[in-house]
MDTraj code that builds the backbone (N, CA, C; nanometers):
import mdtraj as md
import numpy as np

residues = "MET PRO PHE LYS PRO LYS VAL PRO TYR ARG HIS PRO GLY CYS ALA ALA LEU VAL PRO SER GLY THR ARG TYR CYS GLU ALA HIS ARG ARG VAL HIS PRO GLU GLU VAL ARG PRO ALA ALA ALA ARG GLY TYR THR ALA ALA TRP ARG LYS ALA ARG LYS GLU PHE LEU GLN ALA HIS PRO LEU CYS GLU GLU CYS LYS LYS GLN GLY ARG TYR THR LYS ALA THR VAL VAL ASP HIS VAL LYS ALA HIS ARG GLY ASP GLU SER LEU PHE TRP ASP ARG GLY ASN TRP ARG ALA LEU CYS LYS PRO CYS HIS ASP ARG LYS THR GLY LYS GLU ASP SER ARG PRO LEU TYR HIS TYR".split()
xyz = np.array([
    [3.5317, 0.7610, 7.8378],
    [3.3937, 0.7355, 7.8009],
    [3.3923, 0.6509, 7.6746],
    [3.3130, 0.5440, 7.6700],
    [3.3110, 0.4553, 7.5535],
    [3.2414, 0.5209, 7.4340],
    [3.2827, 0.4810, 7.3162],
    [3.2237, 0.5288, 7.1926],
    [3.1320, 0.4208, 7.1354],
    [3.0383, 0.4637, 7.0513],
    [2.9553, 0.3658, 6.9822],
    [3.0435, 0.2921, 6.8820],
    [3.0239, 0.1623, 6.8661],
    [3.1049, 0.0893, 6.7688],
    [3.0657, 0.1270, 6.6260],
    [3.1592, 0.1091, 6.5348],
    [3.1277, 0.1317, 6.3941],
    [3.0347, 0.0211, 6.3468],
    [2.9555, 0.0527, 6.2459],
    [2.8539, -0.0409, 6.1979],
    [2.8684, -0.0624, 6.0481],
    [2.8211, -0.1778, 5.9958],
    [2.8205, -0.1957, 5.8507],
    [2.7213, -0.0975, 5.7909],
    [2.7454, -0.0551, 5.6699],
    [2.6534, 0.0415, 5.6121],
    [2.5743, -0.0208, 5.4997],
    [2.4970, 0.0599, 5.4254],
    [2.3898, 0.0086, 5.3418],
    [2.4251, -0.0238, 5.1971],
    [2.5451, -0.0036, 5.1525],
    [2.5756, -0.0355, 5.0122],
    [2.6012, -0.1857, 4.9988],
    [2.5329, -0.2528, 4.9057],
    [2.5487, -0.3976, 4.8934],
    [2.6892, -0.4377, 4.8508],
    [2.7410, -0.5389, 4.9174],
    [2.8696, -0.5955, 4.8800],
    [2.9914, -0.5286, 4.9394],
    [2.9763, -0.4207, 5.0129],
    [3.0914, -0.3530, 5.0728],
    [3.0960, -0.3865, 5.2212],
    [3.2118, -0.4265, 5.2692],
    [3.2253, -0.4685, 5.4084],
    [3.2790, -0.3574, 5.4977],
    [3.2888, -0.2372, 5.4480],
    [3.3428, -0.1270, 5.5279],
    [3.2527, -0.0969, 5.6474],
    [3.3142, -0.0535, 5.7550],
    [3.2406, -0.0111, 5.8733],
    [3.2458, 0.1407, 5.8803],
    [3.1356, 0.2002, 5.9207],
    [3.1263, 0.3464, 5.9287],
    [3.0773, 0.3852, 6.0678],
    [3.1032, 0.5096, 6.1103],
    [3.0528, 0.5532, 6.2400],
    [2.9007, 0.5457, 6.2446],
    [2.8467, 0.5163, 6.3601],
    [2.7021, 0.5077, 6.3785],
    [2.6365, 0.6382, 6.3334],
    [2.5299, 0.6281, 6.2551],
    [2.4603, 0.7459, 6.2042],
    [2.5043, 0.7867, 6.0651],
    [2.6122, 0.7322, 6.0143],
    [2.6612, 0.7607, 5.8798],
    [2.6002, 0.6588, 5.7849],
    [2.5570, 0.7039, 5.6699],
    [2.4899, 0.6118, 5.5777],
    [2.5855, 0.5369, 5.4854],
    [2.6873, 0.6050, 5.4326],
    [2.7736, 0.5423, 5.3336],
    [2.9198, 0.5770, 5.3583],
    [3.0098, 0.4877, 5.3145],
    [3.1527, 0.5161, 5.3239],
    [3.1897, 0.6172, 5.2151],
    [3.3076, 0.6740, 5.2266],
    [3.3524, 0.7747, 5.1302],
    [3.3607, 0.7176, 4.9881],
    [3.3979, 0.5917, 4.9753],
    [3.4124, 0.5313, 4.8429],
    [3.2795, 0.5205, 4.7686],
    [3.1680, 0.5034, 4.8397],
    [3.0391, 0.4833, 4.7735],
    [2.9424, 0.6000, 4.7907],
    [2.9813, 0.7046, 4.8577],
    [2.8906, 0.8180, 4.8796],
    [2.8447, 0.8793, 4.7474],
    [2.9321, 0.8849, 4.6475],
    [2.8959, 0.9445, 4.5188],
    [2.7914, 0.8627, 4.4441],
    [2.7772, 0.7348, 4.4756],
    [2.6800, 0.6487, 4.4095],
    [2.5387, 0.6748, 4.4623],
    [2.5277, 0.7373, 4.5793],
    [2.3992, 0.7603, 4.6442],
    [2.3724, 0.9094, 4.6622],
    [2.3749, 0.9899, 4.5559],
    [2.3618, 1.1344, 4.5734],
    [2.2265, 1.1772, 4.6283],
    [2.1196, 1.1031, 4.5965],
    [1.9865, 1.1442, 4.6413],
    [1.9699, 1.1307, 4.7922],
    [2.0481, 1.0452, 4.8553],
    [2.0318, 1.0250, 4.9984],
    [2.1249, 1.1114, 5.0816],
    [2.2280, 1.1657, 5.0228],
    [2.3227, 1.2428, 5.1033],
    [2.3124, 1.3935, 5.0797],
    [2.2386, 1.4359, 4.9766],
    [2.2207, 1.5791, 4.9529],
    [2.1006, 1.6310, 5.0307],
    [2.1054, 1.7556, 5.0777],
    [1.9887, 1.8124, 5.1457],
    [1.8697, 1.8241, 5.0507],
    [1.7506, 1.8318, 5.1073],
    [1.6279, 1.8353, 5.0271],
    [1.6270, 1.9524, 4.9295],
    [1.6719, 2.0697, 4.9726],
    [1.6717, 2.1868, 4.8840],
    [1.7625, 2.1641, 4.7636],
    [1.8715, 2.0928, 4.7819],
    [1.9622, 2.0642, 4.6706],
    [1.9020, 1.9620, 4.5748],
    [1.8014, 1.8876, 4.6187],
    [1.7338, 1.7903, 4.5327],
    [1.6131, 1.8495, 4.4634],
    [1.5851, 1.9799, 4.4843],
    [1.4758, 2.0455, 4.4136],
    [1.3567, 2.0802, 4.5004],
    [1.3556, 2.0388, 4.6246],
    [1.2420, 2.0647, 4.7131],
    [1.2572, 2.2030, 4.7765],
    [1.2312, 2.3048, 4.6960],
    [1.2509, 2.4450, 4.7333],
    [1.1159, 2.5084, 4.7664],
    [1.1174, 2.6402, 4.7847],
    [0.9930, 2.7133, 4.8111],
    [0.8959, 2.6995, 4.6935],
    [0.9479, 2.6976, 4.5718],
    [0.8619, 2.6797, 4.4542],
    [0.7929, 2.5428, 4.4598],
    [0.8649, 2.4392, 4.5032],
    [0.8056, 2.3064, 4.5175],
    [0.6974, 2.3077, 4.6255],
    [0.7269, 2.3701, 4.7389],
    [0.6289, 2.3734, 4.8479],
    [0.4998, 2.4426, 4.8044],
    [0.5123, 2.5478, 4.7236],
    [0.3936, 2.6185, 4.6733],
    [0.3153, 2.5284, 4.5774],
    [0.3847, 2.4645, 4.4830],
    [0.3187, 2.3767, 4.3863],
    [0.2556, 2.2570, 4.4571],
    [0.3242, 2.2036, 4.5567],
    [0.2738, 2.0910, 4.6351],
    [0.1437, 2.1287, 4.7059],
    [0.1423, 2.2469, 4.7669],
    [0.0237, 2.2930, 4.8395],
    [-0.0948, 2.3071, 4.7446],
    [-0.0723, 2.3660, 4.6272],
    [-0.1784, 2.3820, 4.5283],
    [-0.2303, 2.2462, 4.4806],
    [-0.1381, 2.1525, 4.4585],
    [-0.1781, 2.0198, 4.4102],
    [-0.2623, 1.9476, 4.5155],
    [-0.2225, 1.9566, 4.6411],
    [-0.2976, 1.8893, 4.7475],
    [-0.4349, 1.9538, 4.7702],
    [-0.4452, 2.0840, 4.7445],
    [-0.5768, 2.1486, 4.7546],
    [-0.6689, 2.0986, 4.6429],
    [-0.6130, 2.0768, 4.5258],
    [-0.6921, 2.0278, 4.4131],
    [-0.7209, 1.8775, 4.4232],
    [-0.6346, 1.8025, 4.4935],
    [-0.6486, 1.6573, 4.5090],
    [-0.6389, 1.6231, 4.6579],
    [-0.7448, 1.6424, 4.7342],
    [-0.7368, 1.6287, 4.8803],
    [-0.7352, 1.4862, 4.9346],
    [-0.7693, 1.3856, 4.8527],
    [-0.7780, 1.2483, 4.9027],
    [-0.6666, 1.1601, 4.8474],
    [-0.6238, 1.0658, 4.9295],
    [-0.5199, 0.9698, 4.8899],
    [-0.5734, 0.8789, 4.7798],
    [-0.5006, 0.8701, 4.6704],
    [-0.5451, 0.7910, 4.5557],
    [-0.5401, 0.6411, 4.5831],
    [-0.4415, 0.5942, 4.6585],
    [-0.4326, 0.4514, 4.6906],
    [-0.5458, 0.4101, 4.7842],
    [-0.5752, 0.4923, 4.8833],
    [-0.6840, 0.4610, 4.9768],
    [-0.8189, 0.4605, 4.9044],
    [-0.8376, 0.5532, 4.8091],
    [-0.9635, 0.5579, 4.7335],
    [-0.9861, 0.4279, 4.6571],
    [-0.8786, 0.3682, 4.6045],
    [-0.8900, 0.2418, 4.5317],
    [-0.9439, 0.1311, 4.6218],
    [-0.9173, 0.1434, 4.7527],
    [-0.9607, 0.0413, 4.8489],
    [-1.0895, 0.0816, 4.9202],
    [-1.1541, 0.1891, 4.8740],
    [-1.2803, 0.2312, 4.9310],
    [-1.2693, 0.3116, 5.0591],
    [-1.1486, 0.3586, 5.0920],
    [-1.1291, 0.4417, 5.2118],
    [-1.1073, 0.5851, 5.1673],
    [-1.1474, 0.6790, 5.2517],
    [-1.1285, 0.8200, 5.2212],
    [-1.0353, 0.8796, 5.3249],
    [-0.9095, 0.8976, 5.2853],
    [-0.8047, 0.9470, 5.3734],
    [-0.7472, 1.0757, 5.3156],
    [-0.7201, 1.1706, 5.4011],
    [-0.6626, 1.2974, 5.3560],
    [-0.5210, 1.2750, 5.3021],
    [-0.4943, 1.3288, 5.1847],
    [-0.3613, 1.3203, 5.1241],
    [-0.2713, 1.4260, 5.1869],
    [-0.1495, 1.3881, 5.2196],
    [-0.0541, 1.4810, 5.2796],
    [0.0778, 1.4869, 5.2034],
    [0.0938, 1.4001, 5.1042],
    [0.2203, 1.3905, 5.0302],
    [0.1921, 1.3923, 4.8805],
    [0.2729, 1.4669, 4.8064],
    [0.2675, 1.4603, 4.6605],
    [0.3777, 1.3641, 4.6177],
    [0.3368, 1.2541, 4.5596],
    [0.4286, 1.1482, 4.5204],
    [0.4629, 1.1619, 4.3732],
    [0.5895, 1.1380, 4.3401],
    [0.6299, 1.1265, 4.2003],
    [0.6089, 0.9805, 4.1619],
    [0.5151, 0.9546, 4.0715],
    [0.4818, 0.8179, 4.0320],
    [0.6081, 0.7470, 3.9843],
    [0.6779, 0.8088, 3.8918],
    [0.8076, 0.7574, 3.8477],
    [0.9133, 0.8423, 3.9171],
    [1.0022, 0.7793, 3.9908],
    [1.1051, 0.8520, 4.0642],
    [1.1858, 0.9395, 3.9701],
    [1.2033, 1.0659, 4.0058],
    [1.2701, 1.1601, 3.9161],
    [1.4215, 1.1463, 3.9171],
    [1.4802, 1.1004, 4.0262],
    [1.6260, 1.0788, 4.0373],
    [1.7078, 1.1968, 3.9850],
    [1.6588, 1.3184, 4.0115],
    [1.7313, 1.4390, 3.9739],
    [1.6919, 1.4966, 3.8388],
    [1.6073, 1.4286, 3.7640],
    [1.5619, 1.4779, 3.6337],
    [1.4584, 1.5881, 3.6570],
    [1.4959, 1.7135, 3.6298],
    [1.4106, 1.8275, 3.6610],
    [1.2805, 1.8273, 3.5808],
    [1.2841, 1.7841, 3.4556],
    [1.1603, 1.7825, 3.3764],
    [1.0618, 1.6803, 3.4334],
    [1.1102, 1.5669, 3.4795],
    [1.0244, 1.4663, 3.5418],
    [0.9779, 1.5129, 3.6797],
    [1.0630, 1.5856, 3.7499],
    [1.0297, 1.6394, 3.8820],
    [0.9090, 1.7326, 3.8739],
    [0.9048, 1.8205, 3.7738],
    [0.7988, 1.9203, 3.7615],
    [0.6815, 1.8752, 3.6752],
    [0.6860, 1.7575, 3.6173],
    [0.5778, 1.7064, 3.5336],
    [0.4587, 1.6686, 3.6212],
    [0.3523, 1.7503, 3.6165],
    [0.2344, 1.7261, 3.7018],
    [0.1628, 1.5967, 3.6656],
    [0.1843, 1.5458, 3.5478],
    [0.1287, 1.4161, 3.5102],
    [0.1958, 1.3017, 3.5842],
    [0.3100, 1.3289, 3.6419],
    [0.3857, 1.2298, 3.7185],
    [0.3583, 1.2411, 3.8683],
    [0.2687, 1.3298, 3.9067],
    [0.2366, 1.3508, 4.0488],
    [0.1081, 1.2786, 4.0852],
    [0.0994, 1.2364, 4.2100],
    [-0.0271, 1.1878, 4.2636],
    [-0.0307, 1.2144, 4.4128],
    [-0.1500, 1.2321, 4.4653],
    [-0.1695, 1.2634, 4.6065],
    [-0.1813, 1.1335, 4.6856],
    [-0.1008, 1.1224, 4.7917],
    [-0.1041, 1.0049, 4.8784],
    [-0.1029, 1.0477, 5.0242],
    [-0.1506, 0.9594, 5.1113],
    [-0.1335, 0.9815, 5.2547],
    [0.0079, 0.9320, 5.2905],
    [0.0564, 0.9716, 5.4046],
    [0.1938, 0.9363, 5.4432],
    [0.2151, 0.7846, 5.4495],
    [0.1248, 0.7057, 5.5122],
    [0.1476, 0.5609, 5.5155],
    [0.1555, 0.4973, 5.3759],
    [0.0696, 0.5397, 5.2838],
    [0.0740, 0.4838, 5.1475],
    [0.2027, 0.5246, 5.0769],
    [0.2451, 0.6493, 5.0951],
    [0.3688, 0.6949, 5.0324],
    [0.4882, 0.6183, 5.0879],
    [0.4926, 0.5993, 5.2194],
    [0.6038, 0.5258, 5.2801],
    [0.6074, 0.3810, 5.2308],
    [0.4911, 0.3198, 5.2175],
    [0.4831, 0.1820, 5.1692],
    [0.5342, 0.1734, 5.0258],
    [0.4897, 0.2654, 4.9405],
    [0.5305, 0.2660, 4.7997],
    [0.6804, 0.2911, 4.7865],
    [0.7294, 0.3902, 4.8578],
    [0.8712, 0.4240, 4.8512],
    [0.9566, 0.3116, 4.9069],
    [0.9117, 0.2493, 5.0137],
    [0.9854, 0.1373, 5.0716],
    [0.9986, 0.0213, 4.9759],
    [0.8910, -0.0082, 4.9034],
    [0.8958, -0.1176, 4.8055],
    [0.9913, -0.0851, 4.6918],
    [0.9825, 0.0361, 4.6395],
    [1.0631, 0.0732, 4.5234],
    [1.2097, 0.0966, 4.5588],
    [1.2340, 0.1551, 4.6737],
    [1.3709, 0.1919, 4.7090],
    [1.4434, 0.0885, 4.7946],
    [1.3760, -0.0215, 4.8305],
    [1.4430, -0.1219, 4.9127],
    [1.5460, -0.1997, 4.8312],
    [1.5282, -0.2060, 4.7020],
    [1.6243, -0.2720, 4.6135],
    [1.6564, -0.1807, 4.4970],
    [1.7298, -0.0707, 4.5236],
    [1.7603, 0.0235, 4.4142],
    [1.8568, -0.0366, 4.3137],
    [1.8510, 0.0159, 4.1942],
    [1.9407, -0.0256, 4.0880],
    [2.0584, 0.0703, 4.0835],
    [2.1781, 0.0209, 4.0999],
    [2.2974, 0.1042, 4.1026],
    [2.3656, 0.1051, 3.9668],
    [2.4097, 0.2235, 3.9259],
    [2.4844, 0.2393, 3.8009],
    [2.6237, 0.2865, 3.8356],
    [2.7248, 0.2179, 3.7843],
    [2.8634, 0.2551, 3.8149],
    [2.9315, 0.3135, 3.6944],
])
top = md.Topology()
chain = top.add_chain()
for i, resn in enumerate(residues, 1):
    res = top.add_residue(resn, chain, resSeq=i)
    for name in ("N", "CA", "C"):
        top.add_atom(name, md.element.get_by_symbol(name[0]), res)
traj = md.Trajectory(xyz[None], top)
């Protein structure tokens, strides 16, 4: 039975091929900890789910849609400034805003499409 071919992966400048479905090679996996750790290990625990629910009840509309005159139900609590593992920034409610899923995906896609790597 044939196997899926290996594919290039997402780290810029590396020509390594990885099995289909794998995001990074072993050499660069440590550079991308936020993408390879499970959500609970990144801080998204039961305490986060409770705080998220309370925040969305207090802020039911998407802030980006409101700026454009649309009223859309917010379903995601966005960290305005990406916390990148910084727990104080993660829990800072001043850094939170309510967004709908499409607005959050658009914002995250723009910011994370060209991440800054530190070696």
